[in-house]
C-alpha positions as CSV (number, residue, x, y, z in Angstrom):
1,M,0.0,0.0,0.0
2,G,1.5,3.4,-1.0
3,F,1.5,6.6,0.9
4,K,0.7,10.2,0.2
5,V,2.9,13.3,0.6
6,A,1.7,16.9,0.7
7,I,4.2,19.7,-0.1
8,I,3.4,22.6,2.1
9,G,4.9,26.1,2.5
10,R,4.5,29.8,1.9
11,P,4.3,31.1,-1.7
12,N,7.4,31.1,-3.9
13,V,9.5,28.6,-1.9
14,G,9.7,26.1,-4.9
15,K,6.9,23.6,-4.0
16,S,5.9,23.1,-7.6
17,T,9.5,22.7,-8.8
18,L,9.9,20.0,-6.1
19,F,6.6,18.4,-7.2
20,N,7.9,18.3,-10.8
21,R,11.1,16.8,-9.7
22,L,9.5,13.9,-7.8
23,V,7.0,13.2,-10.5
24,G,9.7,13.3,-13.2
25,R,7.8,15.5,-15.6
26,K,7.0,19.2,-15.8
27,L,3.3,18.9,-14.9
28,A,2.9,21.9,-12.6
29,L,3.5,25.4,-13.8
30,V,6.6,27.1,-12.4
31,D,7.2,30.9,-12.5
32,D,9.1,33.5,-10.4
33,T,5.7,35.1,-9.6
34,P,4.5,34.1,-6.1
35,G,1.1,32.2,-5.9
36,V,1.2,30.5,-9.3
37,T,-0.3,27.3,-7.9
38,R,-3.9,27.7,-6.8
39,D,-5.5,24.2,-6.8
40,R,-4.1,21.0,-5.3
41,R,-2.7,18.5,-7.8
42,V,-2.1,14.8,-7.0
43,H,0.2,12.6,-9.1
44,A,2.2,9.4,-8.7
45,A,5.9,10.1,-7.8
46,K,9.2,8.1,-7.3
47,L,12.1,9.0,-5.1
48,Y,14.7,6.3,-5.9
49,D,13.0,3.0,-4.5
50,L,10.1,4.9,-2.8
51,A,6.8,5.0,-4.8
52,F,4.0,7.3,-3.5
53,D,1.4,10.0,-4.4
54,V,2.5,13.6,-4.0
55,I,0.2,16.6,-3.7
56,D,1.2,20.1,-4.9
57,T,-0.5,22.8,-3.0
58,A,-1.0,26.5,-3.1
59,G,1.3,28.7,-0.9
60,F,-0.1,29.2,2.6
61,E,-1.2,32.8,3.1
62,D,-2.8,34.4,6.2
63,A,-6.0,35.8,4.7
64,G,-9.8,35.9,5.3
65,A,-11.8,32.9,4.4
66,A,-13.9,34.6,1.8
67,T,-10.9,35.9,-0.2
68,L,-9.2,34.0,-2.9
69,P,-6.0,33.4,-0.8
70,G,-8.3,32.2,2.0
71,R,-10.0,29.8,-0.3
72,M,-6.6,28.5,-1.6
73,R,-5.5,28.0,2.0
74,A,-8.7,26.0,2.6
75,Q,-7.6,23.6,-0.2
76,T,-4.2,23.3,1.3
77,E,-5.7,22.4,4.7
78,I,-7.6,19.6,2.9
79,A,-4.3,18.3,1.4
80,I,-2.8,18.2,5.0
81,R,-5.7,16.1,6.1
82,E,-5.4,13.7,3.2
83,A,-1.6,13.3,3.5
84,D,0.3,10.5,5.4
85,L,3.6,12.8,5.4
86,I,4.2,16.4,5.0
87,F,7.1,18.1,3.2
88,F,7.3,21.5,5.0
89,T,9.2,23.6,2.5
90,I,11.2,26.7,3.3
91,D,13.4,29.0,1.2
92,A,16.9,28.5,2.6
93,K,18.2,31.4,0.6
94,A,15.6,33.8,2.1
95,G,15.7,32.4,5.6
96,L,12.8,32.1,8.0
97,L,9.9,34.6,7.6
98,P,7.0,35.2,10.1
99,D,4.7,33.2,7.8
100,D,7.0,30.2,8.0
101,R,6.6,30.1,11.8
102,T,2.9,30.6,11.7
103,F,2.3,27.8,9.2
104,A,4.8,25.5,11.0
105,E,2.6,25.7,14.0
106,I,-0.5,24.6,11.9
107,V,1.6,21.7,10.4
108,R,2.7,20.6,13.9
109,K,-0.9,20.7,15.3
110,S,-2.0,18.3,12.4
111,G,-0.2,15.5,14.2
112,K,1.3,14.2,10.8
113,P,4.8,13.1,10.4
114,V,6.9,16.1,8.8
115,V,10.1,16.4,6.8
116,L,11.5,19.9,6.9
117,V,12.8,20.6,3.3
118,A,15.2,23.6,3.0
119,N,15.0,24.3,-0.7
120,K,17.2,26.5,-2.9
121,A,20.2,25.2,-0.7
122,E,22.6,25.5,-3.6
123,A,22.4,29.4,-3.4
124,R,25.1,31.5,-1.8
125,G,24.2,32.4,1.7
126,A,21.7,29.4,2.2
127,Q,23.6,28.0,5.1
128,G,22.3,30.8,7.4
129,G,18.6,30.0,6.4
130,M,19.2,26.3,7.2
131,L,20.5,27.1,10.6
132,E,17.5,29.3,11.3
133,A,15.2,26.4,10.3
134,W,16.0,24.6,13.4
135,E,14.0,27.2,15.3
136,L,10.7,25.7,13.8
137,G,11.0,22.6,15.9
138,L,10.3,20.3,13.0
139,G,13.5,18.4,13.2
140,E,16.6,18.6,11.0
141,P,16.2,20.5,7.8
142,I,17.1,18.6,4.7
143,P,19.0,20.8,2.2
144,V,17.9,20.2,-1.3
145,S,17.8,22.0,-4.7
146,A,14.6,21.0,-6.5
147,E,15.7,23.0,-9.5
148,H,19.0,21.0,-9.9
149,G,18.0,17.7,-8.3
150,Q,20.6,17.9,-5.4
151,G,20.0,16.5,-1.9
152,L,17.4,13.9,-3.0
153,P,19.2,10.9,-1.4
154,D,19.0,12.7,2.0
155,L,15.4,13.4,1.4
156,R,14.7,9.8,0.6
157,D,16.4,8.7,3.9
158,A,14.4,11.3,5.8
159,V,11.1,9.9,4.3
160,V,12.0,6.4,5.5
161,A,13.0,7.6,9.0
162,A,9.7,9.6,9.3
163,L,7.3,6.8,8.2
164,G,9.2,3.7,9.1
165,E,10.5,1.1,6.6
166,E,7.3,-1.0,6.6
167,R,5.1,2.0,5.7
168,A,7.6,3.5,3.3
169,F,8.3,0.4,1.2
170,G,4.7,-0.5,0.4
171,E,3.3,-2.2,-2.8
172,E,4.5,-0.3,-5.8
173,E,1.8,0.8,-8.4
174,D,2.8,1.9,-11.7
175,E,0.7,4.1,-13.8
176,H,1.1,4.2,-17.6
177,E,-0.4,7.0,-19.7
178,E,-1.3,6.1,-23.3
179,I,-0.4,8.6,-25.8
180,A,-2.1,8.3,-29.2
181,A,0.2,8.5,-32.3
182,S,-0.6,11.2,-34.8
183,E,-0.7,10.6,-38.6
184,V,-2.5,12.0,-41.6
185,L,-5.6,10.3,-40.3
186,I,-5.6,11.1,-36.6
187,G,-6.9,8.1,-34.5
188,E,-6.4,4.5,-33.8
189,D,-5.6,1.9,-36.5
190,I,-8.2,-0.8,-37.4
191,T,-6.7,-4.2,-37.7
192,D,-9.8,-6.0,-39.3
193,P,-11.7,-3.6,-41.6
194,D,-14.7,-6.0,-41.8
195,A,-15.2,-6.2,-38.1
196,E,-17.8,-4.0,-36.2
197,P,-17.1,-4.7,-32.5
198,G,-19.5,-3.4,-29.8
199,Y,-18.8,-0.4,-27.6
200,D,-16.9,-1.2,-24.4
201,D,-18.6,0.8,-21.6
202,T,-16.2,-0.3,-19.0
203,K,-13.0,1.2,-20.3
204,P,-11.7,4.4,-18.5
205,M,-12.4,7.7,-20.2
206,R,-10.6,11.0,-20.3
207,I,-12.7,14.2,-20.4
208,A,-11.2,17.7,-20.7
209,V,-13.4,20.7,-19.7
210,V,-12.5,23.9,-21.6
211,G,-13.9,27.4,-22.3
212,R,-13.4,31.1,-21.8
213,P,-12.5,32.5,-18.4
214,N,-15.4,32.6,-15.8
215,A,-17.6,30.2,-17.8
216,G,-17.9,27.9,-14.8
217,K,-15.5,25.1,-15.7
218,S,-14.3,24.3,-12.2
219,T,-17.7,24.7,-10.7
220,L,-19.0,22.2,-13.3
221,I,-16.5,19.6,-12.3
222,N,-17.1,20.2,-8.5
223,A,-20.8,19.7,-9.2
224,L,-20.2,16.5,-11.3
225,I,-17.9,14.8,-8.6
226,G,-20.1,16.1,-5.7
227,E,-17.3,17.8,-3.7
228,E,-15.4,21.1,-3.5
229,R,-12.3,19.7,-5.2
230,L,-11.3,22.7,-7.3
231,L,-11.0,26.3,-6.3
232,T,-13.9,28.4,-7.6
233,G,-15.1,32.0,-7.1
234,P,-16.5,35.1,-8.9
235,E,-13.1,36.1,-10.0
236,A,-12.2,35.4,-13.7
237,G,-9.0,33.3,-14.4
238,I,-8.7,31.5,-11.0
239,T,-7.5,28.1,-12.6
240,R,-4.0,28.2,-14.0
241,D,-2.8,24.6,-14.1
242,S,-4.7,21.8,-15.8
243,I,-5.7,19.7,-12.8
244,S,-6.8,16.1,-13.3
245,V,-9.6,14.6,-11.1
246,D,-10.4,10.9,-10.8
247,W,-14.1,10.1,-10.7
248,D,-16.3,7.0,-10.8
249,W,-19.6,7.5,-12.7
250,R,-22.0,4.6,-12.6
251,G,-19.1,2.2,-12.3
252,R,-17.0,3.7,-15.0
253,R,-13.6,5.2,-14.2
254,I,-13.3,8.8,-15.6
255,K,-10.4,11.3,-15.4
256,L,-11.7,14.9,-15.6
257,F,-9.2,17.6,-16.6
258,D,-9.9,21.2,-15.4
259,T,-8.2,23.8,-17.6
260,A,-7.4,27.5,-17.5
261,G,-9.8,29.9,-19.3
262,M,-8.6,30.6,-22.9
263,R,-8.8,34.2,-24.0
264,R,-8.1,35.6,-27.5
265,K,-4.4,35.4,-28.3
266,A,-4.2,39.1,-28.8
267,R,-5.2,39.7,-25.2
268,I,-2.7,37.4,-23.7
269,H,0.5,39.3,-22.6
270,E,1.7,37.7,-19.4
271,K,4.0,34.7,-19.6
272,L,2.1,32.9,-16.9
273,E,-1.2,33.0,-18.9
274,V,0.7,31.8,-22.0
275,M,1.9,28.8,-19.9
276,S,-1.7,28.2,-18.6
277,V,-3.2,28.2,-22.1
278,Q,-0.4,25.8,-23.3
279,D,-1.2,23.4,-20.4
280,G,-4.9,23.6,-21.4
281,L,-4.1,22.7,-25.1
282,R,-2.0,19.7,-23.9
283,A,-5.1,18.5,-21.8
284,I,-7.2,18.7,-25.0
285,R,-4.7,16.7,-27.0
286,F,-4.7,13.9,-24.5
287,A,-8.5,13.9,-23.9
288,E,-11.1,11.8,-25.6
289,I,-14.1,13.9,-25.0
290,V,-13.9,17.7,-24.6
291,I,-16.7,19.5,-22.9
292,I,-16.9,23.1,-24.2
293,V,-18.5,25.2,-21.4
294,L,-20.3,28.3,-22.8
295,D,-21.8,31.0,-20.7
296,A,-25.5,30.8,-21.6
297,T,-25.9,34.6,-20.9
298,I,-23.2,35.4,-23.6
299,P,-22.8,32.4,-25.8
300,F,-20.9,31.9,-29.1
301,E,-18.4,34.6,-28.8
302,K,-15.8,34.5,-31.5
303,Q,-13.4,32.8,-28.9
304,D,-15.9,30.1,-28.2
305,L,-16.0,29.1,-31.9
306,Q,-12.2,29.2,-32.2
307,I,-11.9,26.8,-29.2
308,A,-14.5,24.5,-30.7
309,D,-12.6,24.6,-34.1
310,L,-9.3,23.7,-32.4
311,I,-10.9,20.7,-30.6
312,I,-12.3,19.4,-33.9
313,R,-9.0,19.9,-35.8
314,E,-7.3,18.0,-33.0
315,G,-9.7,15.1,-33.6
316,R,-11.3,15.2,-30.2
317,A,-15.1,14.5,-29.6
318,P,-16.7,17.8,-28.5
319,V,-19.8,18.3,-26.4
320,I,-21.3,21.7,-25.5
321,A,-22.5,22.6,-22.1
322,F,-24.6,25.8,-22.0
323,N,-23.8,26.8,-18.3
324,K,-25.6,29.3,-16.0
325,W,-29.0,28.1,-17.3
326,D,-30.4,29.1,-13.9
327,L,-30.0,32.8,-14.9
328,I,-32.1,32.5,-18.1
329,D,-35.6,33.9,-18.1
330,R,-37.1,32.3,-21.2
331,P,-35.2,29.0,-21.4
332,Q,-37.4,27.2,-24.2
333,E,-37.0,30.1,-26.7
334,L,-33.3,30.5,-26.0
335,L,-32.6,26.8,-26.3
336,A,-34.1,26.6,-29.7
337,E,-32.2,29.7,-30.7
338,L,-28.9,28.2,-29.3
339,R,-29.3,24.9,-31.1
340,E,-30.0,26.6,-34.4
341,K,-26.9,28.7,-33.9
342,T,-24.8,25.6,-33.0
343,E,-25.8,23.9,-36.3
344,R,-25.2,27.0,-38.3
345,L,-21.8,28.0,-36.7
346,L,-20.2,24.6,-36.3
347,P,-21.0,22.7,-39.6
348,Q,-17.7,20.8,-39.4
349,A,-19.2,18.8,-36.5
350,R,-22.8,18.7,-37.7
351,G,-25.2,17.2,-35.0
352,I,-22.9,18.2,-32.1
353,Q,-24.5,17.3,-28.6
354,A,-25.5,20.5,-26.8
355,V,-27.0,20.4,-23.3
356,P,-28.2,23.2,-21.0
357,V,-26.8,22.9,-17.5
358,S,-26.5,24.8,-14.2
359,A,-23.2,23.9,-12.3
360,E,-24.5,26.0,-9.5
361,T,-27.8,24.2,-8.9
362,G,-26.7,20.8,-10.4
363,R,-29.4,20.8,-13.1
364,G,-28.8,18.9,-16.3
365,L,-25.7,17.1,-15.3
366,D,-27.1,13.6,-16.0
367,K,-28.2,14.7,-19.4
368,L,-24.7,16.1,-20.0
369,M,-23.0,12.8,-19.2
370,D,-25.6,11.0,-21.3
371,A,-24.5,13.1,-24.2
372,V,-20.9,12.6,-23.5
373,I,-21.4,8.8,-23.6
374,R,-23.4,9.0,-26.9
375,T,-20.6,11.2,-28.4
376,H,-17.9,8.8,-27.2
377,K,-19.7,5.9,-28.8
378,V,-19.9,7.7,-32.2
379,W,-16.2,8.7,-31.8
380,N,-15.3,5.0,-31.4
381,S,-17.7,3.7,-34.1
382,R,-16.6,1.4,-36.9
383,V,-18.2,0.5,-40.3
384,S,-17.4,-2.6,-42.2
385,T,-15.9,-2.2,-45.7
386,G,-18.9,-4.0,-47.3
387,K,-21.4,-1.5,-46.0
388,L,-19.2,1.4,-47.0
389,N,-18.8,0.2,-50.5
390,R,-22.6,-0.4,-50.9
391,W,-23.1,3.1,-49.6
392,L,-20.5,4.4,-52.1
393,E,-22.3,2.8,-55.1
394,G,-25.5,4.7,-54.2
395,I,-23.6,7.9,-53.7
396,L,-21.8,7.6,-57.1
397,A,-25.1,6.9,-58.9
398,H,-26.9,9.8,-57.3
399,H,-24.1,12.3,-57.4
400,P,-20.9,11.3,-59.2
401,P,-17.7,13.4,-58.8
402,P,-17.3,16.2,-61.3
403,A,-15.1,16.3,-64.4
404,V,-11.9,18.2,-63.9
405,A,-9.9,19.5,-67.0
406,G,-12.3,17.5,-69.2
407,R,-11.6,14.2,-67.5
408,R,-14.0,12.5,-65.1
409,L,-12.7,11.6,-61.7
410,K,-13.2,7.9,-60.7
411,V,-13.9,6.9,-57.2
412,K,-13.3,3.1,-56.8
413,Y,-13.3,2.0,-53.2
414,V,-13.7,3.2,-49.6
415,T,-12.6,1.6,-46.3
416,Q,-12.3,2.8,-42.7
417,A,-8.7,2.9,-41.6
418,K,-9.0,4.6,-38.2
419,T,-11.3,5.2,-35.2
420,R,-11.3,7.9,-32.4
421,P,-12.2,9.8,-34.5
422,P,-13.6,7.8,-37.6
423,G,-11.1,8.0,-40.5
424,F,-11.7,6.8,-44.0
425,V,-9.6,6.1,-47.0
426,V,-11.1,6.8,-50.5
427,Q,-9.4,5.3,-53.4
428,C,-9.8,7.5,-56.6
429,S,-8.0,8.2,-59.8
430,R,-6.6,11.7,-59.2
431,P,-6.5,12.7,-55.5
432,D,-4.9,16.1,-56.1
433,A,-7.7,17.1,-58.6
434,M,-10.6,16.1,-56.2
435,P,-12.5,19.3,-55.2
436,Q,-12.8,19.9,-51.5
437,S,-16.5,20.5,-52.0
438,Y,-17.0,16.8,-53.1
439,V,-14.9,15.6,-50.1
440,R,-17.2,17.5,-47.9
441,Y,-20.2,16.0,-49.6
442,L,-18.7,12.6,-49.0
443,S,-18.1,13.4,-45.3
444,N,-21.7,14.8,-44.7
445,S,-23.2,11.7,-46.6
446,L,-21.1,9.3,-44.4
447,R,-22.3,11.2,-41.3
448,E,-25.9,10.9,-42.3
449,A,-25.8,7.4,-43.6
450,F,-24.0,5.8,-40.7
451,D,-25.3,8.0,-37.8
452,M,-22.2,9.8,-36.8
453,P,-23.4,13.1,-35.5
454,G,-21.1,15.8,-33.6
455,V,-17.6,14.2,-34.2
456,P,-14.9,15.1,-36.7
457,I,-14.7,12.7,-39.7
458,R,-11.4,12.4,-41.5
459,I,-11.2,11.5,-45.3
460,A,-7.9,10.7,-46.9
461,L,-7.7,10.4,-50.7
462,R,-5.4,7.7,-52.2
463,T,-4.5,6.4,-55.7
464,S,-3.3,3.0,-56.6
465,D,0.1,2.7,-58.4
466,N,-0.1,2.2,-62.1
467,P,2.4,-0.6,-62.9
468,F,2.6,0.6,-66.6
469,A,3.2,4.3,-65.8
470,G,6.3,5.7,-67.5
471,R,6.7,2.9,-70.1
472,A,6.6,3.8,-73.8
473,K,3.6,2.4,-75.7
474,K,4.5,-0.5,-77.9
475,R,3.2,-0.8,-81.4
């Protein structure tokens, strides 16, 4: 059985840098600005032969409960309660500050085992800060440099001493994240083109929640999982990191990714916001379903459409959630209007699922998850080659491809080569001459004939090699 470590300390002592070092990847955003981390993030970590879960937390600040720093502090206090061991982190270069002493008292009162981590120990003058750290009464400070990876053997020994060997060397659990390969047809290869396997509703699913700032993304995730897991409030741009939350819905394991609000590129000037948006884009790339949260009071801003277009181009399966539905006066009229706009403004994913929800009151959340499952089934759908070519015969009889430069284009064969999203290969005589309008016609006809609403469909044009090309004609 593994254990859980919470990294605690005041802002800007290097907690997220230490978190990234233990995890082995740059997951948490790191910047010189104090207070970058706001939500608590949990991930599997390794420290030599120790395997455990580590929690990155917001910097402890002495502030009122209703303020943003106060709400961040409440999240950190939850992390202390969840943890088996606490890394109380100080900045050895800066020495002890009054806040360090205040928060050390809170950690001591928790009764949890504590390892005192003196970070930035590689800096000139850090020795004085380390000597001051003895005043906290939390034991011997362990000098480390999270930035350069120094002092980790001593940190490992301190963990074993604090927990005991039996607790520290528990059963090791490895987590492997699957990363989809990207090709011309984005998606997963089909081994048997004639098979149509059923949908597996037991497999884990990854869902990213995206949208403009203050659309209610974090509130929606909190409402779905039924707990105040993510930091929320009236302020725009609270979320900075992409935080993953594990959730069990009707017996199915789901990983939810909360992302930072995405503003128009021209309005992003701060380096920290650029990093937050890049983290959100990474979450989209590794998700299967992406819930686009729109503020129902101001829906379909230009940025909303650009976010939706990005998701479709990435090959993810989009679902729209019209949030803040509790603020709408005439819901039936507005819903009809929004659905008409959805079809008109997002033709590249015709039939996209759009559900009115209220994250504040919990209304419509079951319908939203039903829409997610329906879309996921379509995104995984597979059509046999026989059905596709019977469909193609009817299409060519009804609407054959046009003549280009006086020569008729011949479409010979179609097969599905990928799923997630559905990707089809069409064999034709001159792929480079095929008009895009006819490719769109094939895509829309496929969507209609095989009931594939609301997901991107990829079509790749291929031609067969002519064995006699380049040979002189014999008389």
